[in-house]
TIKOLTI-957683 format. One record per atom (N, C-alpha, C): residue number from 0; residue in one letter; chain; atom name; x, y, z. Coordinates in steps of 0.05 Angstrom, whole numbers. Layout:
% residues N
+-----+-----+-------+------+--------+--------+--------+
|   n | res | chain | atom |   east |  north |     up |
+-----+-----+-------+------+--------+--------+--------+
| NUM |   a |     A |   CA |      X |      Y |      Z |
...
+-----+-----+-------+------+--------+--------+--------+
END
This chain:
% residues 144
+-----+-----+-------+------+--------+--------+--------+
|   n | res | chain | atom |   east |  north |     up |
+-----+-----+-------+------+--------+--------+--------+
|   0 |   m |     A |    N |     48 |    -69 |   -275 |
|   0 |   m |     A |   CA |     68 |    -87 |   -269 |
|   0 |   m |     A |    C |     49 |    -96 |   -261 |
|   1 |   n |     A |    N |     44 |   -119 |   -280 |
|   1 |   n |     A |   CA |     43 |   -156 |   -282 |
|   1 |   n |     A |    C |     64 |   -160 |   -256 |
|   2 |   q |     A |    N |     40 |   -159 |   -229 |
|   2 |   q |     A |   CA |     55 |   -165 |   -206 |
|   2 |   q |     A |    C |     53 |   -208 |   -209 |
|   3 |   k |     A |    N |     39 |   -222 |   -233 |
|   3 |   k |     A |   CA |     47 |   -251 |   -235 |
|   3 |   k |     A |    C |     70 |   -254 |   -243 |
|   4 |   l |     A |    N |     71 |   -239 |   -269 |
|   4 |   l |     A |   CA |     99 |   -236 |   -276 |
|   4 |   l |     A |    C |    127 |   -228 |   -262 |
|   5 |   f |     A |    N |    123 |   -210 |   -238 |
|   5 |   f |     A |   CA |    148 |   -219 |   -233 |
|   5 |   f |     A |    C |    139 |   -234 |   -217 |
|   6 |   e |     A |    N |    124 |   -239 |   -195 |
|   6 |   e |     A |   CA |    130 |   -267 |   -185 |
|   6 |   e |     A |    C |    155 |   -291 |   -197 |
|   7 |   m |     A |    N |    145 |   -293 |   -216 |
|   7 |   m |     A |   CA |    148 |   -314 |   -238 |
|   7 |   m |     A |    C |    177 |   -316 |   -236 |
|   8 |   a |     A |    N |    191 |   -282 |   -245 |
|   8 |   a |     A |   CA |    209 |   -271 |   -251 |
|   8 |   a |     A |    C |    230 |   -270 |   -224 |
|   9 |   n |     A |    N |    221 |   -274 |   -211 |
|   9 |   n |     A |   CA |    231 |   -273 |   -183 |
|   9 |   n |     A |    C |    241 |   -308 |   -169 |
|  10 |   e |     A |    N |    226 |   -315 |   -184 |
|  10 |   e |     A |   CA |    221 |   -350 |   -166 |
|  10 |   e |     A |    C |    250 |   -355 |   -204 |
|  11 |   a |     A |    N |    240 |   -344 |   -224 |
|  11 |   a |     A |   CA |    253 |   -350 |   -251 |
|  11 |   a |     A |    C |    292 |   -361 |   -239 |
|  12 |   i |     A |    N |    285 |   -331 |   -236 |
|  12 |   i |     A |   CA |    315 |   -324 |   -244 |
|  12 |   i |     A |    C |    336 |   -335 |   -215 |
|  13 |   k |     A |    N |    320 |   -346 |   -189 |
|  13 |   k |     A |   CA |    346 |   -363 |   -185 |
|  13 |   k |     A |    C |    351 |   -392 |   -183 |
|  14 |   t |     A |    N |    343 |   -403 |   -210 |
|  14 |   t |     A |   CA |    341 |   -429 |   -228 |
|  14 |   t |     A |    C |    366 |   -421 |   -247 |
|  15 |   f |     A |    N |    372 |   -385 |   -245 |
|  15 |   f |     A |   CA |    403 |   -396 |   -272 |
|  15 |   f |     A |    C |    421 |   -384 |   -258 |
|  16 |   k |     A |    N |    446 |   -403 |   -269 |
|  16 |   k |     A |   CA |    468 |   -396 |   -261 |
|  16 |   k |     A |    C |    485 |   -379 |   -285 |
|  17 |   h |     A |    N |    480 |   -371 |   -303 |
|  17 |   h |     A |   CA |    492 |   -359 |   -316 |
|  17 |   h |     A |    C |    489 |   -341 |   -335 |
|  18 |   a |     A |    N |    488 |   -314 |   -349 |
|  18 |   a |     A |   CA |    465 |   -302 |   -362 |
|  18 |   a |     A |    C |    489 |   -283 |   -379 |
|  19 |   s |     A |    N |    480 |   -268 |   -405 |
|  19 |   s |     A |   CA |    488 |   -246 |   -412 |
|  19 |   s |     A |    C |    483 |   -228 |   -401 |
|  20 |   f |     A |    N |    522 |   -212 |   -402 |
|  20 |   f |     A |   CA |    524 |   -172 |   -390 |
|  20 |   f |     A |    C |    531 |   -158 |   -408 |
|  21 |   g |     A |    N |    505 |   -145 |   -405 |
|  21 |   g |     A |   CA |    528 |   -129 |   -430 |
|  21 |   g |     A |    C |    527 |    -93 |   -413 |
|  22 |   v |     A |    N |    552 |    -81 |   -421 |
|  22 |   v |     A |   CA |    556 |    -47 |   -423 |
|  22 |   v |     A |    C |    571 |    -40 |   -440 |
|  23 |   m |     A |    N |    573 |    -13 |   -434 |
|  23 |   m |     A |   CA |    568 |      1 |   -463 |
|  23 |   m |     A |    C |    601 |      7 |   -464 |
|  24 |   d |     A |    N |    610 |     11 |   -492 |
|  24 |   d |     A |   CA |    648 |     14 |   -502 |
|  24 |   d |     A |    C |    648 |     29 |   -507 |
|  25 |   e |     A |    N |    672 |     39 |   -508 |
|  25 |   e |     A |   CA |    693 |     75 |   -515 |
|  25 |   e |     A |    C |    679 |     80 |   -528 |
|  26 |   n |     A |    N |    667 |     70 |   -557 |
|  26 |   n |     A |   CA |    657 |     75 |   -579 |
|  26 |   n |     A |    C |    625 |     82 |   -579 |
|  27 |   g |     A |    N |    602 |     74 |   -555 |
|  27 |   g |     A |   CA |    579 |     74 |   -557 |
|  27 |   g |     A |    C |    568 |     50 |   -559 |
|  28 |   y |     A |    N |    577 |     20 |   -569 |
|  28 |   y |     A |   CA |    565 |      7 |   -578 |
|  28 |   y |     A |    C |    577 |    -17 |   -549 |
|  29 |   p |     A |    N |    547 |    -29 |   -559 |
|  29 |   p |     A |   CA |    550 |    -50 |   -536 |
|  29 |   p |     A |    C |    563 |    -76 |   -529 |
|  30 |   s |     A |    N |    574 |    -83 |   -506 |
|  30 |   s |     A |   CA |    594 |   -106 |   -503 |
|  30 |   s |     A |    C |    591 |   -122 |   -488 |
|  31 |   i |     A |    N |    588 |   -141 |   -504 |
|  31 |   i |     A |   CA |    567 |   -166 |   -472 |
|  31 |   i |     A |    C |    594 |   -190 |   -464 |
|  32 |   s |     A |    N |    589 |   -193 |   -444 |
|  32 |   s |     A |   CA |    587 |   -218 |   -432 |
|  32 |   s |     A |    C |    589 |   -240 |   -413 |
|  33 |   a |     A |    N |    600 |   -264 |   -416 |
|  33 |   a |     A |   CA |    580 |   -297 |   -400 |
|  33 |   a |     A |    C |    589 |   -275 |   -377 |
|  34 |   v |     A |    N |    578 |   -280 |   -357 |
|  34 |   v |     A |   CA |    580 |   -285 |   -328 |
|  34 |   v |     A |    C |    561 |   -305 |   -315 |
|  35 |   s |     A |    N |    574 |   -311 |   -292 |
|  35 |   s |     A |   CA |    561 |   -326 |   -268 |
|  35 |   s |     A |    C |    552 |   -314 |   -257 |
|  36 |   l |     A |    N |    521 |   -318 |   -245 |
|  36 |   l |     A |   CA |    509 |   -306 |   -223 |
|  36 |   l |     A |    C |    506 |   -310 |   -189 |
|  37 |   h |     A |    N |    510 |   -281 |   -189 |
|  37 |   h |     A |   CA |    517 |   -295 |   -152 |
|  37 |   h |     A |    C |    488 |   -299 |   -135 |
|  38 |   s |     A |    N |    469 |   -327 |   -134 |
|  38 |   s |     A |   CA |    447 |   -343 |   -125 |
|  38 |   s |     A |    C |    439 |   -310 |   -124 |
|  39 |   p |     A |    N |    425 |   -301 |   -132 |
|  39 |   p |     A |   CA |    403 |   -284 |   -138 |
|  39 |   p |     A |    C |    376 |   -290 |   -125 |
|  40 |   e |     A |    N |    370 |   -271 |   -118 |
|  40 |   e |     A |   CA |    351 |   -277 |    -95 |
|  40 |   e |     A |    C |    322 |   -253 |   -107 |
|  41 |   g |     A |    N |    331 |   -253 |   -133 |
|  41 |   g |     A |   CA |    295 |   -235 |   -143 |
|  41 |   g |     A |    C |    317 |   -214 |   -175 |
|  42 |   i |     A |    N |    298 |   -203 |   -195 |
|  42 |   i |     A |   CA |    313 |   -198 |   -205 |
|  42 |   i |     A |    C |    310 |   -160 |   -204 |
|  43 |   s |     A |    N |    319 |   -148 |   -181 |
|  43 |   s |     A |   CA |    318 |   -125 |   -164 |
|  43 |   s |     A |    C |    341 |   -119 |   -168 |
|  44 |   e |     A |    N |    359 |   -141 |   -150 |
|  44 |   e |     A |   CA |    390 |   -131 |   -152 |
|  44 |   e |     A |    C |    396 |   -153 |   -161 |
|  45 |   i |     A |    N |    416 |   -161 |   -175 |
|  45 |   i |     A |   CA |    431 |   -191 |   -183 |
|  45 |   i |     A |    C |    469 |   -175 |   -171 |
|  46 |   y |     A |    N |    484 |   -196 |   -164 |
|  46 |   y |     A |   CA |    506 |   -195 |   -154 |
|  46 |   y |     A |    C |    520 |   -215 |   -177 |
|  47 |   l |     A |    N |    542 |   -204 |   -198 |
|  47 |   l |     A |   CA |    559 |   -212 |   -205 |
|  47 |   l |     A |    C |    596 |   -215 |   -195 |
|  48 |   t |     A |    N |    617 |   -232 |   -200 |
|  48 |   t |     A |   CA |    646 |   -219 |   -195 |
|  48 |   t |     A |    C |    653 |   -222 |   -222 |
|  49 |   t |     A |    N |    681 |   -209 |   -213 |
|  49 |   t |     A |   CA |    695 |   -205 |   -244 |
|  49 |   t |     A |    C |    722 |   -195 |   -232 |
|  50 |   t |     A |    N |    751 |   -188 |   -249 |
|  50 |   t |     A |   CA |    768 |   -170 |   -245 |
|  50 |   t |     A |    C |    768 |   -146 |   -244 |
|  51 |   l |     A |    N |    781 |   -123 |   -221 |
|  51 |   l |     A |   CA |    774 |    -92 |   -232 |
|  51 |   l |     A |    C |    797 |    -91 |   -271 |
|  52 |   d |     A |    N |    820 |   -110 |   -267 |
|  52 |   d |     A |   CA |    820 |   -100 |   -301 |
|  52 |   d |     A |    C |    810 |   -115 |   -319 |
|  53 |   s |     A |    N |    785 |   -132 |   -302 |
|  53 |   s |     A |   CA |    772 |   -135 |   -336 |
|  53 |   s |     A |    C |    744 |   -116 |   -360 |
|  54 |   n |     A |    N |    757 |   -117 |   -382 |
|  54 |   n |     A |   CA |    751 |    -98 |   -396 |
|  54 |   n |     A |    C |    708 |    -94 |   -384 |
|  55 |   k |     A |    N |    708 |   -101 |   -382 |
|  55 |   k |     A |   CA |    669 |    -98 |   -366 |
|  55 |   k |     A |    C |    668 |    -82 |   -344 |
|  56 |   a |     A |    N |    690 |    -87 |   -319 |
|  56 |   a |     A |   CA |    690 |    -77 |   -307 |
|  56 |   a |     A |    C |    706 |    -45 |   -301 |
|  57 |   k |     A |    N |    719 |    -40 |   -325 |
|  57 |   k |     A |   CA |    729 |    -19 |   -338 |
|  57 |   k |     A |    C |    709 |      1 |   -348 |
|  58 |   r |     A |    N |    698 |     -4 |   -378 |
|  58 |   r |     A |   CA |    679 |      9 |   -382 |
|  58 |   r |     A |    C |    651 |     10 |   -369 |
|  59 |   l |     A |    N |    646 |     -5 |   -343 |
|  59 |   l |     A |   CA |    619 |     -2 |   -326 |
|  59 |   l |     A |    C |    631 |     34 |   -307 |
|  60 |   l |     A |    N |    665 |     40 |   -296 |
|  60 |   l |     A |   CA |    668 |     55 |   -277 |
|  60 |   l |     A |    C |    654 |     85 |   -296 |
|  61 |   k |     A |    N |    661 |     86 |   -335 |
|  61 |   k |     A |   CA |    662 |    114 |   -348 |
|  61 |   k |     A |    C |    626 |    104 |   -359 |
|  62 |   n |     A |    N |    610 |     81 |   -354 |
|  62 |   n |     A |   CA |    586 |     84 |   -356 |
|  62 |   n |     A |    C |    573 |     52 |   -348 |
|  63 |   n |     A |    N |    560 |     66 |   -331 |
|  63 |   n |     A |   CA |    546 |     56 |   -315 |
|  63 |   n |     A |    C |    528 |     29 |   -319 |
|  64 |   k |     A |    N |    514 |     44 |   -342 |
|  64 |   k |     A |   CA |    486 |     30 |   -350 |
|  64 |   k |     A |    C |    495 |      0 |   -365 |
|  65 |   a |     A |    N |    479 |    -19 |   -350 |
|  65 |   a |     A |   CA |    480 |    -49 |   -359 |
|  65 |   a |     A |    C |    456 |    -60 |   -376 |
|  66 |   g |     A |    N |    467 |    -85 |   -364 |
|  66 |   g |     A |   CA |    444 |   -106 |   -372 |
|  66 |   g |     A |    C |    437 |   -120 |   -370 |
|  67 |   i |     A |    N |    414 |   -144 |   -368 |
|  67 |   i |     A |   CA |    432 |   -178 |   -369 |
|  67 |   i |     A |    C |    408 |   -183 |   -378 |
|  68 |   n |     A |    N |    413 |   -212 |   -385 |
|  68 |   n |     A |   CA |    392 |   -238 |   -402 |
|  68 |   n |     A |    C |    402 |   -263 |   -398 |
|  69 |   c |     A |    N |    376 |   -271 |   -385 |
|  69 |   c |     A |   CA |    370 |   -302 |   -372 |
|  69 |   c |     A |    C |    347 |   -317 |   -388 |
|  70 |   f |     A |    N |    357 |   -335 |   -406 |
|  70 |   f |     A |   CA |    340 |   -347 |   -412 |
|  70 |   f |     A |    C |    341 |   -374 |   -416 |
|  71 |   n |     A |    N |    308 |   -391 |   -419 |
|  71 |   n |     A |   CA |    321 |   -429 |   -418 |
|  71 |   n |     A |    C |    287 |   -429 |   -448 |
|  72 |   e |     A |    N |    280 |   -441 |   -439 |
|  72 |   e |     A |   CA |    268 |   -458 |   -468 |
|  72 |   e |     A |    C |    232 |   -454 |   -446 |
|  73 |   a |     A |    N |    236 |   -443 |   -418 |
|  73 |   a |     A |   CA |    201 |   -437 |   -398 |
|  73 |   a |     A |    C |    207 |   -401 |   -407 |
|  74 |   a |     A |    N |    231 |   -390 |   -394 |
|  74 |   a |     A |   CA |    233 |   -357 |   -397 |
|  74 |   a |     A |    C |    249 |   -350 |   -406 |
|  75 |   n |     A |    N |    256 |   -312 |   -411 |
|  75 |   n |     A |   CA |    265 |   -291 |   -417 |
|  75 |   n |     A |    C |    262 |   -275 |   -406 |
|  76 |   i |     A |    N |    288 |   -267 |   -386 |
|  76 |   i |     A |   CA |    289 |   -250 |   -369 |
|  76 |   i |     A |    C |    310 |   -233 |   -384 |
|  77 |   t |     A |    N |    311 |   -196 |   -382 |
|  77 |   t |     A |   CA |    313 |   -189 |   -396 |
|  77 |   t |     A |    C |    319 |   -159 |   -371 |
|  78 |   l |     A |    N |    330 |   -158 |   -365 |
|  78 |   l |     A |   CA |    343 |   -128 |   -348 |
|  78 |   l |     A |    C |    353 |   -112 |   -353 |
|  79 |   v |     A |    N |    353 |    -80 |   -356 |
|  79 |   v |     A |   CA |    371 |    -59 |   -362 |
|  79 |   v |     A |    C |    361 |    -49 |   -327 |
|  80 |   g |     A |    N |    387 |    -35 |   -333 |
|  80 |   g |     A |   CA |    397 |    -16 |   -305 |
|  80 |   g |     A |    C |    416 |      9 |   -300 |
|  81 |   e |     A |    N |    431 |     -5 |   -275 |
|  81 |   e |     A |   CA |    458 |      6 |   -270 |
|  81 |   e |     A |    C |    476 |     -4 |   -259 |
|  82 |   a |     A |    N |    515 |     -8 |   -252 |
|  82 |   a |     A |   CA |    529 |    -26 |   -242 |
|  82 |   a |     A |    C |    529 |    -15 |   -231 |
|  83 |   e |     A |    N |    548 |    -22 |   -207 |
|  83 |   e |     A |   CA |    565 |    -12 |   -202 |
|  83 |   e |     A |    C |    591 |    -19 |   -176 |
|  84 |   i |     A |    N |    613 |    -26 |   -168 |
|  84 |   i |     A |   CA |    634 |    -39 |   -168 |
|  84 |   i |     A |    C |    643 |    -34 |   -141 |
|  85 |   f |     A |    N |    642 |    -53 |   -128 |
|  85 |   f |     A |   CA |    659 |    -56 |   -109 |
|  85 |   f |     A |    C |    683 |    -76 |   -102 |
|  86 |   a |     A |    N |    699 |    -57 |    -92 |
|  86 |   a |     A |   CA |    721 |    -85 |    -86 |
|  86 |   a |     A |    C |    743 |    -82 |    -44 |
|  87 |   d |     A |    N |    720 |    -61 |    -39 |
|  87 |   d |     A |   CA |    735 |    -51 |     -7 |
|  87 |   d |     A |    C |    723 |    -99 |      2 |
|  88 |   q |     A |    N |    739 |    -95 |     20 |
|  88 |   q |     A |   CA |    738 |   -116 |     35 |
|  88 |   q |     A |    C |    727 |   -129 |     50 |
|  89 |   e |     A |    N |    702 |   -107 |     62 |
|  89 |   e |     A |   CA |    685 |   -130 |     69 |
|  89 |   e |     A |    C |    661 |   -139 |     56 |
|  90 |   t |     A |    N |    665 |   -122 |     34 |
|  90 |   t |     A |   CA |    635 |   -132 |     21 |
|  90 |   t |     A |    C |    646 |   -156 |     -4 |
|  91 |   k |     A |    N |    669 |   -161 |      0 |
|  91 |   k |     A |   CA |    688 |   -179 |    -25 |
|  91 |   k |     A |    C |    692 |   -200 |     -5 |
|  92 |   s |     A |    N |    689 |   -206 |     34 |
|  92 |   s |     A |   CA |    676 |   -230 |     36 |
|  92 |   s |     A |    C |    663 |   -236 |     42 |
|  93 |   e |     A |    N |    631 |   -205 |     41 |
|  93 |   e |     A |   CA |    607 |   -227 |     48 |
|  93 |   e |     A |    C |    598 |   -242 |      7 |
|  94 |   y |     A |    N |    614 |   -238 |     -3 |
|  94 |   y |     A |   CA |    600 |   -235 |    -28 |
|  94 |   y |     A |    C |    622 |   -269 |    -52 |
|  95 |   w |     A |    N |    643 |   -267 |    -23 |
|  95 |   w |     A |   CA |    648 |   -294 |    -38 |
|  95 |   w |     A |    C |    638 |   -301 |    -54 |
|  96 |   p |     A |    N |    650 |   -309 |    -88 |
|  96 |   p |     A |   CA |    630 |   -338 |    -96 |
|  96 |   p |     A |    C |    638 |   -362 |    -91 |
|  97 |   k |     A |    N |    627 |   -385 |    -82 |
|  97 |   k |     A |   CA |    640 |   -404 |    -68 |
|  97 |   k |     A |    C |    651 |   -426 |    -95 |
|  98 |   w |     A |    N |    636 |   -417 |   -117 |
|  98 |   w |     A |   CA |    649 |   -435 |   -142 |
|  98 |   w |     A |    C |    689 |   -426 |   -139 |
|  99 |   v |     A |    N |    696 |   -410 |   -131 |
|  99 |   v |     A |   CA |    719 |   -405 |   -132 |
|  99 |   v |     A |    C |    743 |   -421 |   -116 |
| 100 |   e |     A |    N |    733 |   -427 |    -99 |
| 100 |   e |     A |   CA |    738 |   -454 |    -90 |
| 100 |   e |     A |    C |    744 |   -476 |    -99 |
| 101 |   l |     A |    N |    727 |   -485 |   -123 |
| 101 |   l |     A |   CA |    718 |   -509 |   -140 |
| 101 |   l |     A |    C |    747 |   -518 |   -148 |
| 102 |   g |     A |    N |    766 |   -499 |   -144 |
| 102 |   g |     A |   CA |    801 |   -501 |   -168 |
| 102 |   g |     A |    C |    800 |   -479 |   -200 |
| 103 |   t |     A |    N |    790 |   -446 |   -189 |
| 103 |   t |     A |   CA |    797 |   -439 |   -207 |
| 103 |   t |     A |    C |    821 |   -424 |   -209 |
| 104 |   d |     A |    N |    828 |   -406 |   -218 |
| 104 |   d |     A |   CA |    861 |   -388 |   -221 |
| 104 |   d |     A |    C |    852 |   -370 |   -222 |
| 105 |   i |     A |    N |    825 |   -355 |   -224 |
| 105 |   i |     A |   CA |    814 |   -325 |   -230 |
| 105 |   i |     A |    C |    837 |   -311 |   -207 |
| 106 |   y |     A |    N |    821 |   -323 |   -185 |
| 106 |   y |     A |   CA |    830 |   -298 |   -157 |
| 106 |   y |     A |    C |    852 |   -317 |   -154 |
| 107 |   p |     A |    N |    880 |   -310 |   -156 |
| 107 |   p |     A |   CA |    897 |   -324 |   -143 |
| 107 |   p |     A |    C |    908 |   -328 |   -119 |
| 108 |   e |     A |    N |    911 |   -301 |   -114 |
| 108 |   e |     A |   CA |    900 |   -301 |    -78 |
| 108 |   e |     A |    C |    881 |   -300 |    -57 |
| 109 |   g |     A |    N |    854 |   -317 |    -70 |
| 109 |   g |     A |   CA |    829 |   -323 |    -65 |
| 109 |   g |     A |    C |    815 |   -296 |    -42 |
| 110 |   v |     A |    N |    795 |   -286 |    -24 |
| 110 |   v |     A |   CA |    787 |   -268 |    -24 |
| 110 |   v |     A |    C |    798 |   -241 |    -20 |
| 111 |   s |     A |    N |    819 |   -244 |     -9 |
| 111 |   s |     A |   CA |    834 |   -211 |     -7 |
| 111 |   s |     A |    C |    852 |   -197 |    -39 |
| 112 |   d |     A |    N |    845 |   -217 |    -59 |
| 112 |   d |     A |   CA |    861 |   -219 |    -79 |
| 112 |   d |     A |    C |    853 |   -177 |    -86 |
| 113 |   p |     A |    N |    875 |   -170 |    -85 |
| 113 |   p |     A |   CA |    872 |   -140 |    -95 |
| 113 |   p |     A |    C |    849 |   -134 |   -139 |
| 114 |   n |     A |    N |    856 |   -155 |   -139 |
| 114 |   n |     A |   CA |    842 |   -164 |   -169 |
| 114 |   n |     A |    C |    803 |   -158 |   -166 |
| 115 |   y |     A |    N |    795 |   -184 |   -143 |
| 115 |   y |     A |   CA |    777 |   -177 |   -140 |
| 115 |   y |     A |    C |    768 |   -157 |   -139 |
| 116 |   c |     A |    N |    741 |   -165 |   -141 |
| 116 |   c |     A |   CA |    718 |   -145 |   -138 |
| 116 |   c |     A |    C |    686 |   -157 |   -149 |
| 117 |   f |     A |    N |    664 |   -136 |   -136 |
| 117 |   f |     A |   CA |    639 |   -146 |   -145 |
| 117 |   f |     A |    C |    622 |   -124 |   -163 |
| 118 |   i |     A |    N |    604 |   -138 |   -167 |
| 118 |   i |     A |   CA |    588 |   -117 |   -183 |
| 118 |   i |     A |    C |    566 |   -110 |   -179 |
| 119 |   r |     A |    N |    542 |   -104 |   -165 |
| 119 |   r |     A |   CA |    515 |    -99 |   -157 |
| 119 |   r |     A |    C |    506 |    -95 |   -190 |
| 120 |   f |     A |    N |    486 |    -94 |   -197 |
| 120 |   f |     A |   CA |    465 |   -102 |   -214 |
| 120 |   f |     A |    C |    444 |    -90 |   -202 |
| 121 |   t |     A |    N |    436 |    -58 |   -204 |
| 121 |   t |     A |   CA |    398 |    -55 |   -198 |
| 121 |   t |     A |    C |    388 |    -58 |   -228 |
| 122 |   t |     A |    N |    357 |    -64 |   -220 |
| 122 |   t |     A |   CA |    350 |    -71 |   -249 |
| 122 |   t |     A |    C |    323 |    -34 |   -243 |
| 123 |   k |     A |    N |    323 |    -28 |   -268 |
| 123 |   k |     A |   CA |    314 |      0 |   -275 |
| 123 |   k |     A |    C |    280 |    -13 |   -288 |
| 124 |   r |     A |    N |    298 |    -29 |   -303 |
| 124 |   r |     A |   CA |    269 |    -44 |   -332 |
| 124 |   r |     A |    C |    271 |    -67 |   -331 |
| 125 |   a |     A |    N |    252 |    -85 |   -328 |
| 125 |   a |     A |   CA |    260 |   -101 |   -348 |
| 125 |   a |     A |    C |    231 |   -119 |   -364 |
| 126 |   s |     A |    N |    226 |   -132 |   -378 |
| 126 |   s |     A |   CA |    235 |   -138 |   -405 |
| 126 |   s |     A |    C |    222 |   -177 |   -388 |
| 127 |   l |     A |    N |    194 |   -184 |   -404 |
| 127 |   l |     A |   CA |    195 |   -217 |   -395 |
| 127 |   l |     A |    C |    183 |   -232 |   -407 |
| 128 |   w |     A |    N |    185 |   -251 |   -409 |
| 128 |   w |     A |   CA |    172 |   -274 |   -419 |
| 128 |   w |     A |    C |    168 |   -292 |   -399 |
| 129 |   i |     A |    N |    154 |   -312 |   -407 |
| 129 |   i |     A |   CA |    144 |   -329 |   -374 |
| 129 |   i |     A |    C |    122 |   -348 |   -384 |
| 130 |   g |     A |    N |    130 |   -373 |   -393 |
| 130 |   g |     A |   CA |    101 |   -379 |   -396 |
| 130 |   g |     A |    C |     94 |   -385 |   -408 |
| 131 |   g |     A |    N |     99 |   -361 |   -425 |
| 131 |   g |     A |   CA |     85 |   -370 |   -458 |
| 131 |   g |     A |    C |     71 |   -322 |   -451 |
| 132 |   e |     A |    N |     74 |   -317 |   -425 |
| 132 |   e |     A |   CA |     66 |   -282 |   -421 |
| 132 |   e |     A |    C |     95 |   -276 |   -422 |
| 133 |   g |     A |    N |     76 |   -246 |   -441 |
| 133 |   g |     A |   CA |    102 |   -238 |   -430 |
| 133 |   g |     A |    C |     94 |   -205 |   -420 |
| 134 |   a |     A |    N |    112 |   -180 |   -411 |
| 134 |   a |     A |   CA |     99 |   -159 |   -401 |
| 134 |   a |     A |    C |    136 |   -146 |   -401 |
| 135 |   e |     A |    N |    125 |   -124 |   -409 |
| 135 |   e |     A |   CA |    158 |    -95 |   -393 |
| 135 |   e |     A |    C |    141 |    -85 |   -376 |
| 136 |   f |     A |    N |    157 |    -68 |   -361 |
| 136 |   f |     A |   CA |    156 |    -60 |   -336 |
| 136 |   f |     A |    C |    176 |    -35 |   -317 |
| 137 |   i |     A |    N |    166 |    -15 |   -305 |
| 137 |   i |     A |   CA |    191 |      1 |   -298 |
| 137 |   i |     A |    C |    193 |     -3 |   -264 |
| 138 |   l |     A |    N |    214 |    -13 |   -256 |
| 138 |   l |     A |   CA |    214 |    -20 |   -231 |
| 138 |   l |     A |    C |    215 |      4 |   -214 |
| 139 |   d |     A |    N |    210 |     23 |   -185 |
| 139 |   d |     A |   CA |    212 |     44 |   -174 |
| 139 |   d |     A |    C |    236 |     18 |   -158 |
| 140 |   t |     A |    N |    257 |     30 |   -150 |
| 140 |   t |     A |   CA |    277 |     25 |   -140 |
| 140 |   t |     A |    C |    281 |     45 |   -121 |
| 141 |   s |     A |    N |    256 |     65 |   -120 |
| 141 |   s |     A |   CA |    256 |     74 |    -91 |
| 141 |   s |     A |    C |    234 |     64 |    -70 |
| 142 |   k |     A |    N |    228 |     56 |    -76 |
| 142 |   k |     A |   CA |    214 |     48 |    -58 |
| 142 |   k |     A |    C |    220 |      9 |    -31 |
| 143 |   p |     A |    N |    210 |      8 |    -25 |
| 143 |   p |     A |   CA |    232 |    -13 |     -1 |
| 143 |   p |     A |    C |    217 |    -36 |    -12 |
+-----+-----+-------+------+--------+--------+--------+
END
């Protein structure tokens, strides 16, 4: 693994607010959605919010393989991995996105909305292009 690019990616991902999130549909085709990132701390784990009745949540319950892509003029971060959906109240409260309080009606009942859930995406493989350098590597998620 290119440690320098890995560290640069961990810093770059913190600047992204939005990404493309891909899951596999019922026919085995990729389905891409625009998503808001929930304060990413690095590329190993990324958190997203959605609704339980969304196509992406329904599809993830059948096939948890997913991908995320973030890019700007300085960086292109493509991550492949697995996603889990959490809808328990404790987790929902912990990851409640502050932007929801700014006037969206996606979750009309707030943090306790039964349709609100969050996705934890765990990276297995990263393809990076940052500052004119590129690398692809596997993340060993079994190590702390």
